C-alpha positions as CSV (number, residue, x, y, z in Angstrom):
1,M,-0.1,-0.4,0.2
2,R,2.9,2.5,0.7
3,T,4.1,1.7,-2.8
4,T,0.6,2.7,-4.3
5,A,0.8,5.9,-2.2
6,L,4.4,6.5,-3.7
7,I,3.5,5.8,-7.3
8,F,0.5,8.3,-6.5
9,S,2.4,11.0,-5.2
10,L,5.1,10.6,-8.1
11,I,1.7,11.2,-10.5
12,L,0.7,14.4,-8.8
13,A,4.2,15.8,-8.8
14,A,4.5,14.4,-13.0
15,S,1.1,16.4,-13.9
16,V,2.3,19.8,-12.6
17,H,3.7,19.7,-16.0
18,A,0.2,19.1,-17.6
19,A,-1.9,20.7,-15.4
20,P,-2.4,23.3,-12.3
21,A,-1.7,21.9,-8.5
22,D,-5.5,22.9,-8.0
23,Q,-6.4,20.3,-10.9
24,A,-5.1,17.4,-8.7
25,D,-8.3,15.7,-8.0
26,D,-9.4,15.7,-11.2
27,M,-6.5,13.5,-11.9
28,E,-6.9,11.5,-9.3
29,R,-10.7,10.9,-10.1
30,L,-9.6,10.4,-14.2
31,L,-7.2,7.7,-12.8
32,A,-9.6,6.3,-11.2
33,D,-12.2,6.2,-13.5
34,K,-9.7,4.5,-15.9
35,G,-8.7,2.2,-13.4
36,L,-5.6,3.1,-13.6
37,M,-4.2,3.4,-10.1
38,G,-4.7,-0.4,-9.9
39,K,-2.3,-0.9,-13.2
40,I,0.4,1.3,-11.8
41,T,0.4,-0.4,-8.5
42,Q,0.3,-3.9,-11.1
43,V,3.5,-2.1,-13.0
44,T,5.9,-1.6,-9.6
45,Q,4.8,-5.7,-8.2
46,T,5.2,-7.0,-12.1
47,M,8.1,-5.1,-13.8
48,G,10.2,-3.1,-11.2
49,N,10.9,0.5,-10.9
50,K,11.9,1.7,-14.1
51,A,8.5,0.2,-16.2
52,S,6.4,2.0,-13.2
53,E,8.3,5.3,-13.4
54,L,8.0,5.1,-17.0
55,V,4.4,4.8,-16.6
56,V,4.0,7.5,-13.6
57,S,6.1,9.9,-16.3
58,A,3.7,8.7,-19.2
59,M,0.7,9.5,-16.8
60,G,2.3,13.1,-16.4
61,A,2.1,14.2,-19.1
62,L,-2.3,13.7,-19.3
63,G,-3.3,16.6,-21.1
64,V,-0.2,17.8,-22.9
65,P,-1.0,19.2,-26.4
66,Y,-0.1,17.1,-29.4
67,R,2.4,18.9,-31.4
68,R,4.4,17.8,-34.7
69,G,7.5,17.6,-34.2
70,G,7.2,18.0,-30.4
71,N,8.9,15.9,-27.7
72,S,8.8,18.0,-24.8
73,F,5.9,19.0,-22.4
74,E,6.9,22.7,-23.2
75,S,6.5,22.6,-26.7
76,G,3.6,20.3,-27.0
77,F,4.4,16.1,-28.1
78,D,4.2,14.2,-31.3
79,C,3.4,10.2,-30.6
80,S,7.3,9.7,-31.0
81,G,8.4,12.3,-29.2
82,F,6.3,11.3,-26.7
83,V,7.7,7.7,-26.5
84,R,10.9,8.6,-27.2
85,A,11.2,11.7,-24.2
86,M,9.6,9.1,-21.8
87,Y,12.3,6.4,-22.4
88,E,15.0,9.2,-22.1
89,Q,13.5,10.6,-18.8
90,T,12.6,8.0,-16.7
91,V,14.8,4.7,-18.7
92,G,17.8,6.7,-19.8
93,L,17.5,5.3,-23.2
94,I,17.4,6.6,-25.7
95,L,15.1,5.8,-29.2
96,P,15.2,6.5,-32.4
97,R,12.5,9.6,-33.2
98,K,10.1,8.1,-35.8
99,A,7.9,6.0,-34.6
100,E,9.1,3.2,-37.6
101,Q,12.5,3.7,-36.7
102,Q,11.4,2.9,-33.1
103,A,9.8,-0.5,-34.1
104,A,12.6,-1.7,-36.5
105,A,15.0,-1.2,-33.0
106,T,13.0,-2.6,-30.6
107,Q,12.3,-6.7,-30.2
108,T,8.6,-8.0,-31.4
109,I,6.5,-9.3,-29.1
110,D,3.0,-11.1,-29.4
111,R,0.3,-9.2,-28.1
112,T,-0.9,-11.4,-25.1
113,E,3.2,-10.1,-23.8
114,L,2.3,-7.5,-23.3
115,V,3.6,-5.7,-20.4
116,P,3.2,-1.9,-19.0
117,G,6.3,-0.1,-20.4
118,D,5.9,-2.3,-23.7
119,L,5.3,-0.3,-27.1
120,V,2.5,-0.5,-29.2
121,F,2.2,0.7,-33.0
122,F,-0.6,1.0,-35.3
123,N,-1.3,2.2,-39.0
124,T,-3.0,5.5,-38.4
125,M,-1.9,6.9,-42.4
126,R,-2.0,4.0,-44.8
127,R,1.6,3.2,-43.1
128,A,2.8,0.4,-40.9
129,F,4.2,1.3,-38.1
130,S,2.5,5.3,-38.7
131,H,1.9,5.8,-34.6
132,V,3.3,4.9,-31.0
133,G,2.3,4.9,-27.5
134,I,2.6,3.3,-24.6
135,Y,0.9,0.1,-23.1
136,V,0.0,0.6,-19.6
137,G,-2.0,-2.3,-19.3
138,D,-5.6,-4.0,-19.2
139,D,-5.8,-3.0,-22.8
140,K,-4.9,0.5,-22.7
141,F,-2.0,3.1,-24.1
142,I,-0.9,6.5,-23.4
143,H,-0.7,8.4,-26.4
144,S,-0.5,11.7,-28.2
145,P,-2.6,11.2,-30.5
146,K,-3.6,14.1,-33.4
147,P,-3.2,17.7,-34.0
148,G,-5.8,19.4,-31.8
149,A,-5.5,16.7,-29.2
150,E,-3.9,16.4,-26.3
151,V,-1.7,13.0,-24.9
152,R,-4.9,10.6,-23.6
153,V,-5.3,7.3,-22.4
154,E,-7.2,5.0,-24.6
155,D,-8.6,1.4,-25.0
156,M,-7.3,-0.8,-28.4
157,R,-10.3,-2.9,-28.1
158,L,-12.2,0.1,-29.4
159,S,-12.7,-0.3,-33.1
160,Y,-10.8,2.5,-34.3
161,W,-7.7,0.7,-32.5
162,S,-8.1,-2.7,-33.5
163,R,-8.4,-2.6,-36.9
164,R,-4.9,-0.6,-37.0
165,F,-2.8,-2.2,-34.1
166,D,0.1,-3.4,-36.0
167,G,1.6,-5.1,-33.6
168,A,3.7,-5.3,-30.1
169,R,7.0,-4.3,-29.3
170,R,9.7,-4.4,-26.1
171,V,12.3,-2.0,-25.9
172,T,15.4,-3.6,-24.4
173,E,18.7,-2.9,-23.4
174,P,21.0,-1.2,-25.9
175,S,23.2,-3.9,-26.5
176,T,21.0,-6.3,-27.3
177,Q,18.5,-3.9,-30.0
178,P,19.0,-5.0,-33.3
179,N,20.7,-2.4,-35.2
180,T,18.8,-0.5,-37.4
181,P,19.3,0.9,-41.1
């Protein structure tokens, strides 16, 4: 239970990037409504600190606006910039900049093997691996979706995402990552 409180505190601390302090109650309600508090606890128990830090950091970006080419809380994020920034800030790994490059640089896994912190890819622009997000558990992922939208959590079971699912990947240590062209 102490771990859950610590993670929740980290989420609230991280949320200052995305929302004013007076919206902490809104953040708590959002996480509870989405069923994510239990998932964050599960991440800590099953994946350890790095994966839980990654998910907590990603949750702290909820509400940050989409920006093509964006890669920071201040400027906003596009999908691959969001994933890259979260991995660099929390895990210390620098992923390639584009979604298709991130897919090529990571290990293919089956959808049934997904654990929080893995990457999920979608074909949203009539080409493979044109969109990426971070899996948070329970068939949900967090991403920066499109112009005019903000970083948010979505359900992969929704028809739109289910039809466009392109695959799951796991980020591994640099020494075990496949070479990219």
